[in-house]
LUMDODREN-282829 format. One line per field, with one value per residue (C-alpha): residue in one letter; x negated, y, z negated. Coordinates in steps of 0.5 Angstrom, whole numbers, plus 500, padded with zeros to 3 digits. Example, Ala and Ser with C-alpha at 12.3 -4.5 7.8 and 13.67 -1.06 7.14 Angstrom:
<atoms>
r <- [A, S];
xx <- [475, 473];
yy <- [491, 498];
zz <- [484, 486];
</atoms>
This chain:
<atoms>
r <- [M, N, I, L, D, S, I, L, S, D, E, V, L, S, S, G, G, T, V, A, S, E, L, A, L, L, T, D, V, V, L, S, S, P, T, N, G, Q, A, I, V, Y, N, T, A, T, T, K, W, I, N, S, T, V, S, G, G, S, G, F, L, P, D, V, A, G, N, L, Y, A, G, T, N, A, F, A, S, N, I, N, G, G, D, N, I, V, F, G, T, G, A, F, L, T, G, T, G, G, F, S, N, I, A, I, G, V, T, S, L, E, A, N, S, G, S, N, N, I, A, L, G, E, N, S, A, W, N, L, T, G, D, N, N, V, A, I, G, S, G, A, G, E, A, A, S, A, A, S, S, N, N, I, F, L, G, Y, G, A, G, P, T, T, N, A, P, I, S, N, K, L, Y, I, N, N, S, P, T, D, T, P, L, I, Y, G, D, F, S, V, P, T, L, H, I, N, G, T, L, S, A, T, N, I, V, T, T, P, P, L, T, A, T, S, S, G, V, A, G, A, I, A, V, D, A, N, F, V, Y, I, C, T, A, T, N, T, W, V, R, S, A, I, T, T, A, T, W];
xx <- [500, 497, 497, 503, 507, 505, 508, 514, 515, 513, 518, 525, 523, 523, 530, 533, 532, 529, 524, 527, 523, 526, 529, 536, 536, 534, 541, 539, 537, 543, 542, 546, 544, 537, 534, 526, 524, 529, 525, 528, 531, 534, 542, 544, 551, 551, 544, 542, 536, 538, 535, 536, 533, 528, 529, 523, 519, 514, 511, 503, 502, 500, 504, 500, 499, 494, 500, 501, 508, 513, 519, 526, 526, 518, 516, 523, 522, 515, 514, 507, 503, 497, 492, 497, 498, 504, 507, 514, 521, 522, 514, 513, 521, 522, 514, 514, 507, 500, 494, 490, 494, 496, 502, 503, 509, 517, 517, 511, 508, 516, 516, 510, 507, 499, 494, 488, 492, 492, 498, 499, 504, 512, 514, 507, 506, 513, 514, 508, 507, 499, 492, 487, 491, 489, 495, 495, 500, 508, 510, 503, 502, 510, 511, 507, 511, 510, 504, 500, 492, 486, 489, 487, 492, 491, 495, 503, 506, 501, 501, 505, 512, 515, 515, 511, 505, 498, 491, 486, 487, 485, 491, 488, 494, 499, 505, 507, 504, 501, 496, 493, 488, 483, 485, 480, 480, 475, 476, 473, 470, 472, 475, 479, 479, 486, 483, 476, 471, 465, 459, 452, 447, 449, 449, 444, 440, 433, 428, 422, 417, 415, 416, 421, 426, 430, 433, 434, 438, 440, 440, 440, 440, 438, 438, 431, 431, 434, 431, 431, 429, 426, 424, 424, 422, 420, 423, 420, 423, 425, 426, 433, 432, 435, 437, 444, 449];
yy <- [500, 507, 514, 516, 510, 509, 516, 515, 508, 511, 518, 513, 507, 512, 514, 507, 508, 503, 506, 507, 503, 506, 513, 511, 509, 516, 521, 527, 523, 520, 516, 515, 510, 512, 511, 513, 519, 522, 526, 528, 534, 539, 541, 546, 545, 539, 540, 533, 530, 527, 524, 529, 528, 534, 539, 540, 535, 533, 539, 540, 533, 528, 521, 515, 514, 521, 524, 531, 535, 540, 542, 540, 534, 534, 528, 525, 519, 516, 510, 507, 513, 516, 521, 527, 533, 536, 543, 545, 544, 538, 537, 529, 529, 522, 519, 512, 512, 515, 517, 523, 528, 535, 539, 545, 549, 548, 541, 540, 533, 530, 524, 522, 516, 517, 519, 524, 529, 537, 541, 547, 552, 551, 545, 544, 537, 535, 530, 525, 519, 518, 520, 525, 530, 538, 543, 550, 555, 555, 550, 548, 541, 542, 537, 532, 525, 519, 516, 523, 522, 525, 532, 538, 545, 552, 558, 560, 554, 551, 545, 542, 545, 537, 532, 526, 522, 525, 524, 526, 533, 540, 546, 553, 558, 563, 559, 553, 551, 547, 551, 554, 560, 554, 546, 539, 533, 529, 522, 524, 529, 536, 543, 548, 555, 558, 565, 569, 566, 572, 570, 575, 570, 567, 573, 579, 584, 581, 582, 586, 582, 574, 576, 582, 580, 574, 568, 561, 559, 567, 567, 573, 573, 580, 579, 576, 571, 567, 568, 564, 565, 558, 560, 567, 572, 567, 568, 564, 566, 562, 565, 565, 563, 566, 560, 559, 553];
zz <- [499, 502, 498, 501, 501, 492, 491, 495, 491, 483, 485, 488, 484, 477, 479, 480, 487, 493, 498, 505, 510, 516, 519, 519, 511, 509, 507, 510, 518, 522, 528, 534, 539, 540, 547, 550, 550, 545, 538, 531, 531, 525, 526, 522, 522, 519, 515, 519, 522, 528, 535, 540, 548, 548, 554, 557, 557, 551, 549, 549, 546, 550, 550, 549, 556, 556, 560, 558, 561, 560, 564, 564, 568, 569, 569, 568, 572, 571, 567, 569, 570, 566, 565, 568, 567, 569, 568, 571, 572, 576, 577, 578, 577, 581, 581, 577, 577, 579, 575, 574, 578, 576, 578, 576, 579, 580, 583, 585, 586, 586, 589, 587, 585, 588, 584, 584, 587, 585, 586, 585, 587, 588, 592, 593, 596, 593, 599, 599, 595, 597, 594, 594, 596, 595, 595, 593, 594, 595, 600, 601, 604, 603, 610, 608, 606, 605, 603, 606, 604, 604, 606, 603, 604, 603, 603, 601, 605, 609, 613, 620, 622, 621, 616, 617, 614, 616, 613, 613, 615, 614, 614, 611, 613, 610, 614, 615, 623, 627, 629, 623, 623, 621, 622, 621, 622, 617, 620, 626, 624, 627, 625, 630, 629, 632, 633, 634, 630, 628, 625, 623, 624, 632, 636, 634, 637, 640, 637, 637, 636, 634, 627, 626, 621, 622, 618, 620, 626, 628, 636, 640, 648, 652, 660, 660, 654, 650, 642, 636, 629, 627, 620, 616, 620, 626, 633, 639, 646, 653, 659, 663, 670, 676, 679, 681, 679];
</atoms>
């Protein structure tokens, strides 16, 4: 018997009573058909402690599987997952599994049952069930569905316009589109710029000497030569022929 049990026994037995071994036996606790996930809360009208479903999730204490969640109906259906962080009304609402996910925002990762996903923003990646996705921005990755995996969506609404499973893609944009400002395919790999690209060190003023200021990789062209900076302040050049194609 531990110290608390001993104290309770002494106090109760000294008045001729017995120690209550269950909550229902306590005189100020009234339990009515308790269900999983309910908490004991105080009812000021009856001055009793009662079982009740607490809106807003588990608060800021992780459950036994290491899940931390808060928000109305957040993490409502998950029975198999662990080590997830979920904040927002309806976030991770219907998914029943998944590990090490982060969902912050209303209905973010709503249907998710995959693992290692990060969704930040309302409705971000709400309809996918795959793994290893990153969606940052309200509505980012919203059209990615089913077992979509290994994607990155950055920006408000970033992602394709049609709901479909996709994998290994990069979308950077500020609205849903099939031709985002930056699009990538990690499986190939390829990177597409849907717009004008300028870069400081690709085209620059031709150097005056072989030791003119420059950084490795810079390229310059004039009417007679192509110049390439091979190291800091080190240039080489090659003459341009006048032969026609």
